[in-house]
TORVODREN-229162 format. One record per residue (C-alpha): residue in one letter; x, y, z. Coordinates in steps of 0.05 Angstrom, whole numbers. Layout:
BEGIN
code:A | u:X | v:Y | w:Z .
...
end
This chain:
BEGIN
code:M | u:2252 | v:2290 | w:2338 .
code:A | u:2243 | v:2255 | w:2263 .
code:K | u:2175 | v:2221 | w:2251 .
code:T | u:2171 | v:2154 | w:2252 .
code:S | u:2131 | v:2095 | w:2213 .
code:A | u:2124 | v:2023 | w:2216 .
code:G | u:2110 | v:1971 | w:2163 .
code:V | u:2111 | v:1902 | w:2123 .
code:L | u:2146 | v:1884 | w:2067 .
code:L | u:2105 | v:1822 | w:2042 .
code:Y | u:2140 | v:1769 | w:1999 .
code:R | u:2115 | v:1706 | w:1956 .
code:R | u:2157 | v:1661 | w:1916 .
code:T | u:2121 | v:1644 | w:1848 .
code:G | u:2147 | v:1591 | w:1805 .
code:G | u:2212 | v:1607 | w:1830 .
code:L | u:2206 | v:1682 | w:1824 .
code:L | u:2212 | v:1720 | w:1886 .
code:E | u:2158 | v:1777 | w:1886 .
code:V | u:2137 | v:1833 | w:1940 .
code:F | u:2078 | v:1869 | w:1953 .
code:L | u:2070 | v:1947 | w:1943 .
code:V | u:2017 | v:1991 | w:1950 .
code:H | u:2005 | v:2061 | w:1916 .
code:P | u:1987 | v:2124 | w:1956 .
code:G | u:1914 | v:2147 | w:1938 .
code:G | u:1898 | v:2215 | w:1932 .
code:P | u:1908 | v:2270 | w:1876 .
code:F | u:1983 | v:2288 | w:1889 .
code:W | u:2001 | v:2213 | w:1871 .
code:A | u:1951 | v:2201 | w:1818 .
code:K | u:1993 | v:2206 | w:1761 .
code:K | u:2056 | v:2180 | w:1790 .
code:E | u:2077 | v:2109 | w:1776 .
code:E | u:2156 | v:2105 | w:1778 .
code:G | u:2184 | v:2115 | w:1847 .
code:A | u:2117 | v:2125 | w:1876 .
code:W | u:2098 | v:2058 | w:1911 .
code:S | u:2111 | v:2044 | w:1979 .
code:I | u:2104 | v:1983 | w:2033 .
code:P | u:2043 | v:1986 | w:2073 .
code:K | u:2065 | v:2028 | w:2132 .
code:G | u:2042 | v:2085 | w:2183 .
code:E | u:2067 | v:2128 | w:2230 .
code:F | u:2068 | v:2114 | w:2306 .
code:A | u:2080 | v:2157 | w:2365 .
code:E | u:2139 | v:2148 | w:2423 .
code:G | u:2111 | v:2092 | w:2472 .
code:E | u:2072 | v:2052 | w:2415 .
code:D | u:2096 | v:1978 | w:2396 .
code:P | u:2127 | v:1988 | w:2326 .
code:V | u:2109 | v:1913 | w:2306 .
code:E | u:2038 | v:1925 | w:2329 .
code:V | u:2034 | v:1986 | w:2288 .
code:A | u:2063 | v:1957 | w:2224 .
code:K | u:2008 | v:1905 | w:2231 .
code:R | u:1950 | v:1949 | w:2237 .
code:E | u:1980 | v:1994 | w:2186 .
code:F | u:1976 | v:1933 | w:2136 .
code:A | u:1903 | v:1917 | w:2157 .
code:E | u:1881 | v:1989 | w:2147 .
code:E | u:1915 | v:2002 | w:2081 .
code:T | u:1899 | v:1931 | w:2053 .
code:G | u:1839 | v:1913 | w:2090 .
code:F | u:1873 | v:1847 | w:2110 .
code:P | u:1902 | v:1822 | w:2172 .
code:L | u:1974 | v:1804 | w:2171 .
code:K | u:1992 | v:1731 | w:2177 .
code:G | u:2049 | v:1699 | w:2179 .
code:T | u:2118 | v:1709 | w:2222 .
code:L | u:2153 | v:1775 | w:2218 .
code:E | u:2228 | v:1783 | w:2207 .
code:R | u:2265 | v:1853 | w:2229 .
code:L | u:2292 | v:1896 | w:2169 .
code:E | u:2346 | v:1945 | w:2197 .
code:P | u:2309 | v:2019 | w:2192 .
code:I | u:2321 | v:2062 | w:2139 .
code:K | u:2317 | v:2141 | w:2129 .
code:Q | u:2268 | v:2166 | w:2079 .
code:A | u:2286 | v:2230 | w:2044 .
code:A | u:2248 | v:2275 | w:2082 .
code:G | u:2281 | v:2249 | w:2150 .
code:K | u:2232 | v:2199 | w:2168 .
code:I | u:2253 | v:2134 | w:2198 .
code:V | u:2215 | v:2071 | w:2175 .
code:Y | u:2223 | v:2010 | w:2217 .
code:A | u:2199 | v:1948 | w:2169 .
code:W | u:2192 | v:1869 | w:2177 .
code:A | u:2188 | v:1828 | w:2118 .
code:A | u:2138 | v:1763 | w:2120 .
code:E | u:2120 | v:1715 | w:2072 .
code:G | u:2046 | v:1713 | w:2053 .
code:E | u:2000 | v:1712 | w:1999 .
code:I | u:1945 | v:1774 | w:1984 .
code:D | u:1902 | v:1784 | w:1929 .
code:A | u:1922 | v:1851 | w:1910 .
code:S | u:1857 | v:1862 | w:1868 .
code:A | u:1814 | v:1864 | w:1925 .
code:I | u:1847 | v:1911 | w:1981 .
code:H | u:1806 | v:1958 | w:2014 .
code:S | u:1842 | v:2015 | w:2040 .
code:N | u:1821 | v:2068 | w:2103 .
code:T | u:1806 | v:2136 | w:2071 .
code:F | u:1828 | v:2212 | w:2092 .
code:S | u:1794 | v:2276 | w:2090 .
code:M | u:1832 | v:2339 | w:2048 .
code:R | u:1806 | v:2403 | w:2017 .
code:W | u:1805 | v:2388 | w:1947 .
code:P | u:1806 | v:2423 | w:1891 .
code:P | u:1852 | v:2477 | w:1922 .
code:H | u:1822 | v:2534 | w:1943 .
code:S | u:1754 | v:2509 | w:1933 .
code:G | u:1730 | v:2498 | w:2000 .
code:K | u:1707 | v:2429 | w:1988 .
code:T | u:1731 | v:2367 | w:2020 .
code:Q | u:1734 | v:2300 | w:1996 .
code:E | u:1752 | v:2228 | w:2021 .
code:F | u:1812 | v:2193 | w:1989 .
code:P | u:1835 | v:2125 | w:1994 .
code:E | u:1899 | v:2125 | w:2036 .
code:V | u:1923 | v:2069 | w:1982 .
code:D | u:1886 | v:2066 | w:1919 .
code:R | u:1911 | v:2002 | w:1890 .
code:A | u:1966 | v:1947 | w:1903 .
code:S | u:2000 | v:1903 | w:1870 .
code:W | u:2058 | v:1840 | w:1863 .
code:F | u:2125 | v:1858 | w:1831 .
code:A | u:2192 | v:1820 | w:1824 .
code:L | u:2249 | v:1855 | w:1849 .
code:D | u:2279 | v:1880 | w:1790 .
code:T | u:2212 | v:1917 | w:1766 .
code:A | u:2202 | v:1937 | w:1851 .
code:R | u:2261 | v:1977 | w:1848 .
code:R | u:2240 | v:2023 | w:1793 .
code:K | u:2175 | v:2025 | w:1823 .
code:I | u:2180 | v:2037 | w:1903 .
code:L | u:2205 | v:2098 | w:1932 .
code:K | u:2280 | v:2112 | w:1923 .
code:S | u:2295 | v:2117 | w:1992 .
code:Q | u:2258 | v:2049 | w:2007 .
code:I | u:2297 | v:2007 | w:1954 .
code:P | u:2351 | v:1993 | w:2016 .
code:L | u:2290 | v:1944 | w:2039 .
code:L | u:2287 | v:1909 | w:1982 .
code:A | u:2359 | v:1895 | w:1983 .
code:Q | u:2354 | v:1876 | w:2058 .
code:L | u:2298 | v:1827 | w:2038 .
code:R | u:2339 | v:1794 | w:1984 .
code:E | u:2405 | v:1785 | w:2024 .
code:K | u:2366 | v:1752 | w:2084 .
code:L | u:2327 | v:1700 | w:2034 .
code:G | u:2403 | v:1696 | w:2000 .
code:E | u:2372 | v:1717 | w:1929 .
code:G | u:2443 | v:1747 | w:1919 .
code:A | u:2454 | v:1811 | w:1893 .
end
């Protein structure tokens, strides 16, 4: 069975420009990756868990802020490795420079026997849709298209 994640595509309008909030994964594997590395805040969930509640929880864990606003369901997408992502769009405002993510542990450097803590998300930013298309994981681009369509922003 495919792994599943739930997340939130937060958006805002600034001076008539539609922007989306994306997060950059923390840890050494992503440190130097920029284009095609960003994501919506999301996390895995197990069978029996409510994906909406998971999306809200993961947003808070990865940003340090509770999610406010109404969630609008987007169609699930399948990421390159086969994970199914359930996502909801929400209009809102958050200070991207003030995020505070939970952490994870991993052995680093490889074969050193040492364990280090890394933030799950090392930074966040607001992007105009055209820029977001370059920044976001390729398999999540359809979420941006769905948001544009849902908001009547054209193609």
